[in-house]
matplotlib code that plots the C-alpha trace (Angstrom):
import matplotlib.pyplot as plt

x = [0.0, 2.8, 0.5, -1.2, 2.0, 2.9, -0.4, 0.1, 3.5, 2.1, -0.6, 2.0, 4.2, 1.3, 0.6, 4.2, 4.3, 1.2, 2.6, 5.9, 4.0, 2.1, 5.4, 6.8, 3.7, 4.0, 7.7, 7.0, 4.3, 6.8, 9.4, 6.9, 5.8, 9.4, 10.1, 7.0, 8.1, 11.6, 10.2, 7.8, 10.6, 12.8, 10.1, 8.9, 12.1, 15.4, 14.5, 13.0, 15.9, 18.4, 16.5, 16.6, 20.3, 20.9, 19.1, 21.1, 24.3, 23.4, 22.2, 25.4, 27.5, 25.6, 25.9, 29.7, 30.2, 28.1, 30.0, 33.3, 32.4, 32.7, 30.1, 27.8, 28.7, 31.3, 33.2, 31.0, 28.0, 29.9, 30.8, 27.2, 25.9, 28.5, 27.3, 23.7, 24.5, 26.3, 23.4, 20.8, 23.0, 23.1, 19.3, 18.9, 21.2, 19.2, 15.9, 17.5, 18.8, 15.3, 13.7, 16.2, 15.8, 12.0, 12.5, 14.9, 12.5, 9.7, 11.8, 12.8, 9.2, 8.2, 11.1, 10.0, 6.4, 7.6, 9.6, 6.5, 4.4, 7.2, 7.2, 3.4, 3.6, 6.3, 4.1, 1.2, 3.5, 4.7, 1.2, 0.3, 3.4, 2.3, -0.9, 1.2, 3.6, 0.7, -0.8, 2.5, 2.8, -0.7, 0.1, 3.3, 1.6, -1.2, 1.4, 3.2, 0.0, -1.1, 2.3, 2.2, -1.3, -0.8, 2.5, 0.8, -2.3]
y = [0.0, 2.4, 4.4, 5.8, 7.1, 8.6, 10.5, 11.6, 12.9, 14.9, 16.3, 17.3, 18.9, 21.0, 22.1, 22.9, 25.0, 26.9, 27.5, 28.7, 31.0, 32.5, 33.1, 34.8, 37.0, 38.0, 38.7, 40.9, 42.8, 43.4, 44.6, 47.1, 48.3, 48.8, 50.9, 52.9, 53.7, 54.6, 57.0, 58.5, 59.0, 60.6, 62.9, 63.9, 63.8, 63.6, 65.9, 68.7, 68.5, 68.8, 71.7, 73.5, 72.8, 74.1, 77.3, 77.7, 77.2, 79.8, 82.2, 81.8, 82.5, 85.8, 86.8, 86.0, 88.2, 91.0, 90.8, 90.9, 94.2, 92.8, 94.0, 91.3, 91.5, 90.0, 87.1, 86.8, 86.4, 83.8, 81.9, 82.1, 80.8, 78.0, 77.0, 77.1, 75.0, 72.4, 72.2, 71.8, 69.1, 67.3, 67.6, 66.2, 63.3, 62.5, 62.6, 60.3, 57.9, 57.7, 57.0, 54.4, 52.7, 52.6, 51.1, 48.5, 47.5, 47.2, 45.1, 42.9, 42.5, 41.5, 39.0, 37.5, 37.2, 35.6, 33.1, 32.3, 31.8, 29.5, 27.5, 27.1, 26.1, 23.5, 22.1, 21.8, 20.2, 17.7, 16.9, 16.4, 14.2, 12.1, 11.1, 9.8, 8.1, 6.5, 5.3, 3.9, 2.1, 0.6, -0.5, -2.1, -3.9, -5.0, -6.3, -8.2, -9.8, -10.6, -12.2, -14.2, -15.4, -16.1, -17.9, -20.3, -20.9]
z = [0.0, -0.7, -3.0, 0.1, 1.6, -1.8, -1.9, 1.7, 0.8, -2.1, 0.1, 2.7, 0.1, -1.1, 2.5, 3.1, -0.1, 0.9, 4.4, 2.9, 0.7, 3.6, 5.4, 2.4, 2.0, 5.7, 5.3, 2.3, 4.2, 7.1, 4.6, 3.2, 6.7, 7.8, 4.6, 5.2, 8.7, 7.4, 4.8, 7.4, 9.8, 7.1, 5.9, 9.4, 11.5, 9.6, 6.7, 8.8, 11.2, 8.3, 6.8, 10.2, 10.6, 7.0, 7.8, 11.0, 9.1, 6.5, 9.2, 11.2, 8.0, 7.4, 11.1, 11.1, 8.0, 9.5, 12.9, 11.1, 9.5, 6.0, 3.6, 2.3, -1.3, -3.7, -2.1, 1.0, -1.2, -3.3, -0.2, 1.0, -2.4, -2.3, 1.1, 0.1, -3.0, -0.9, 1.6, -1.2, -2.8, 0.5, 0.8, -2.7, -2.0, 1.2, -0.8, -3.5, -0.9, 0.7, -2.7, -3.6, -0.2, -0.7, -4.2, -2.9, -0.1, -2.6, -4.9, -1.9, -1.0, -4.5, -4.7, -1.4, -2.7, -5.8, -3.8, -1.8, -4.9, -6.3, -3.1, -3.3, -7.0, -6.2, -3.5, -5.9, -8.5, -6.0, -5.1, -8.8, -9.2, -6.2, -8.1, -11.0, -8.6, -6.8, -10.0, -11.1, -7.7, -8.2, -11.7, -10.6, -7.7, -10.1, -12.6, -9.8, -8.6, -12.1, -12.9, -9.7, -10.3, -14.0, -13.3, -10.8, -12.8]

ax = plt.figure().add_subplot(projection="3d")
ax.plot(x, y, z, "-o")
ax.set_aspect("equal")
plt.show()
């Protein structure tokens, strides 16, 4: 009666595949939640903090020029503009890194989902294969019995 164990093995493989798929879907959801929290934190904490610091740096630069008695024209304005450009570049890099991080997390989540679907598909395939293997086992058993009965008769 090995065909019964073959069928049970196929059924178990399908269940394992479905379970692995559910785990992968959960992991993908967690990855997306973590990235959403990271983006939210960046937009509501890190970015505003950086923007505030950038304004303070520019304000301190103006105050130091004014305290030194230098007129705010020519080279001091060039230095201020250079500082402003650097700060804006840093802000753009931070935005870019946040967007790339979100895209990478989404890609990782999709890959995890695909692996889960593949695990489920493999389980279904193994279950289907168990039907063929069980049928083959029954045929082999039948042929053995028939050969034994025919040979003795």
